C-alpha positions as CSV (number, residue, x, y, z in Angstrom):
1,M,-19.1,-0.4,-3.0
2,I,-16.4,-2.0,-5.2
3,I,-12.8,-1.8,-4.2
4,D,-10.0,-1.8,-6.8
5,I,-7.0,-3.9,-5.8
6,V,-3.9,-3.0,-7.7
7,M,-1.0,-5.5,-7.6
8,P,2.4,-5.0,-9.2
9,I,4.0,-8.4,-9.8
10,E,7.6,-8.8,-11.0
11,E,7.8,-10.4,-14.4
12,G,7.8,-14.2,-14.2
13,R,6.1,-14.3,-10.7
14,H,2.6,-15.4,-9.8
15,I,-0.1,-14.7,-7.3
16,P,0.0,-17.5,-4.6
17,Q,-3.2,-19.3,-3.7
18,E,-3.0,-18.0,-0.1
19,V,-3.0,-14.4,-1.4
20,L,-6.0,-14.9,-3.6
21,G,-7.8,-16.7,-0.7
22,G,-7.1,-13.8,1.6
23,I,-8.6,-11.4,-1.0
24,L,-11.7,-13.6,-1.5
25,Q,-12.4,-14.0,2.2
26,Q,-12.9,-10.3,2.6
27,G,-16.4,-10.5,1.4
28,I,-16.2,-7.1,-0.4
29,P,-16.8,-6.8,-4.2
30,F,-13.5,-6.0,-5.9
31,R,-11.6,-5.6,-9.2
32,L,-8.1,-7.0,-9.2
33,W,-5.7,-5.2,-11.5
34,V,-2.3,-6.9,-12.0
35,S,0.8,-5.5,-13.8
36,T,3.7,-7.7,-14.7
37,R,5.4,-4.9,-16.7
38,F,8.6,-4.6,-14.7
39,S,11.6,-6.5,-13.6
40,G,14.7,-6.0,-11.5
41,G,12.9,-4.8,-8.4
42,Q,11.7,-1.5,-9.8
43,Y,8.7,-1.4,-7.6
44,A,8.2,2.4,-7.7
45,D,7.8,2.3,-11.5
46,A,5.4,-0.7,-11.2
47,R,3.3,1.1,-8.5
48,N,3.1,4.2,-10.7
49,Q,2.0,2.0,-13.7
50,V,-0.6,-0.1,-11.9
51,K,-2.2,2.6,-9.8
52,Q,-3.8,4.2,-12.9
53,Y,-6.2,1.2,-13.0
54,G,-7.8,2.0,-9.7
55,K,-11.0,4.0,-10.2
56,S,-13.1,3.4,-7.1
57,E,-13.2,5.7,-4.0
58,F,-10.6,3.5,-2.2
59,V,-7.7,1.6,-3.9
60,L,-5.8,-1.1,-2.2
61,M,-2.1,-1.4,-3.2
62,L,-1.3,-5.0,-2.4
63,D,1.9,-7.0,-3.1
64,N,1.6,-10.5,-4.3
65,D,3.2,-12.0,-1.2
66,I,0.8,-10.5,1.3
67,V,-2.1,-12.5,2.8
68,L,-5.0,-10.4,4.2
69,P,-6.5,-11.4,7.5
70,P,-10.3,-11.8,7.8
71,K,-12.3,-8.5,7.8
72,A,-9.1,-6.5,7.2
73,L,-10.3,-4.6,4.2
74,E,-13.6,-3.8,5.9
75,R,-11.8,-2.4,8.9
76,M,-9.5,-0.3,6.7
77,I,-12.4,1.2,4.8
78,E,-14.2,2.0,8.0
79,F,-11.0,3.6,9.4
80,L,-10.7,5.9,6.3
81,K,-14.4,6.8,6.4
82,T,-14.1,7.9,10.1
83,H,-10.7,9.6,9.9
84,S,-10.9,12.2,7.2
85,N,-7.4,13.4,7.8
86,Y,-5.9,10.1,6.7
87,G,-5.1,9.7,3.0
88,A,-4.2,6.1,3.4
89,I,-4.0,3.3,6.0
90,A,-1.7,0.3,5.9
91,L,-1.5,-3.1,7.5
92,C,1.6,-4.0,9.3
93,K,3.6,-7.2,8.3
94,H,6.1,-7.2,11.2
95,P,4.7,-7.6,14.7
96,Q,8.3,-7.3,16.0
97,L,8.3,-3.5,15.2
98,G,7.5,-3.1,18.8
99,F,4.4,-0.9,18.5
100,K,2.7,-0.9,21.9
101,T,0.0,1.7,21.6
102,E,-2.5,2.7,19.0
103,E,-0.5,5.9,18.5
104,D,2.6,3.9,17.7
105,F,0.7,2.3,14.8
106,L,-1.0,5.4,13.6
107,Q,2.0,7.7,13.7
108,A,4.6,5.4,12.3
109,E,7.2,7.4,10.4
110,H,7.7,4.7,7.7
111,V,4.8,2.8,6.3
112,D,5.7,0.2,3.8
113,M,3.6,0.0,0.6
114,S,3.0,-3.8,0.6
115,C,-0.6,-3.4,1.8
116,V,-2.0,0.1,1.8
117,L,-5.6,1.3,1.2
118,F,-5.5,4.8,-0.4
119,R,-8.2,7.3,-1.0
120,K,-8.2,7.5,-4.8
121,V,-7.9,11.3,-4.7
122,V,-4.7,11.0,-2.7
123,L,-3.2,8.1,-4.8
124,D,-3.7,10.2,-7.9
125,Q,-1.5,12.9,-6.4
126,I,1.4,10.6,-5.6
127,T,4.4,9.6,-7.7
128,F,6.3,6.7,-6.3
129,V,10.0,7.4,-6.6
130,D,12.8,4.9,-6.2
131,H,16.2,6.2,-5.1
132,R,17.8,4.6,-8.2
133,N,15.9,6.8,-10.7
134,A,14.9,9.9,-8.7
135,G,17.4,12.0,-10.6
136,K,16.1,10.8,-13.9
137,I,12.7,12.3,-13.3
138,G,14.1,15.5,-11.8
139,R,12.9,14.7,-8.3
140,K,14.9,15.1,-5.1
141,Q,15.0,11.8,-3.3
142,L,15.1,11.6,0.5
143,A,18.6,10.5,1.3
144,G,18.9,6.7,1.1
145,Q,15.1,6.1,1.5
146,C,12.9,3.7,-0.4
147,E,9.8,4.6,-2.3
148,C,7.7,3.9,0.8
149,A,9.4,6.5,2.9
150,N,9.1,9.0,0.1
151,C,5.4,8.3,-0.3
152,C,4.8,8.9,3.4
153,F,6.8,12.1,3.3
154,D,5.0,13.4,0.2
155,M,1.5,12.6,1.7
156,R,2.4,14.4,4.9
157,Q,3.7,17.4,2.9
158,M,0.3,17.5,1.2
159,G,-1.4,17.6,4.6
160,W,-2.5,13.9,4.8
161,E,-1.8,11.4,7.5
162,I,-0.7,7.8,6.8
163,G,-0.1,5.0,9.4
164,F,-0.8,1.4,10.2
165,L,-4.2,0.2,11.3
166,P,-3.6,-0.7,15.0
167,Y,-3.1,-4.3,16.0
168,V,-3.9,-5.8,12.5
169,Y,-1.1,-7.8,10.9
170,V,-0.9,-9.4,7.5
171,Q,1.0,-12.6,6.7
172,H,4.1,-12.0,4.6
173,L,4.8,-15.2,2.7
174,H,8.5,-14.4,2.2
175,D,9.5,-13.8,5.7
């Protein structure tokens, strides 16, 4: 099995060595697709552009400042294979969110998109929408919410679950 990793990178930025090392240590064959065709923090547009490259059964949406812990991708894949009601599973970058139980992780209302493994069939149905341009595409935006919250809402409206893989944290280089 090959995993597609899609990474939007703001114009003029790079992929840090730690991020590449985290990907390589997963031990799973992958294709890395990078898009630098955006600037000014328009991550929703960048996610929509880069997601088209993912062709495998599972597609990892990964930001260029996220370092994967060992075996994380393997655990995410296994989770989606054994939980058919989940369209995506994320890794948490903030231990201070205060999740105490497995349910706290799995039923988080807001899952950020910095490290999310999607089922390809679900990712294809999602349009990431930023609050700054929602009206331009004729889409109602959830009041004051980022593209991550809107993605979670849309997935749940389609009947899919999304949450964090319990007790697994990524390293966020810019914290």
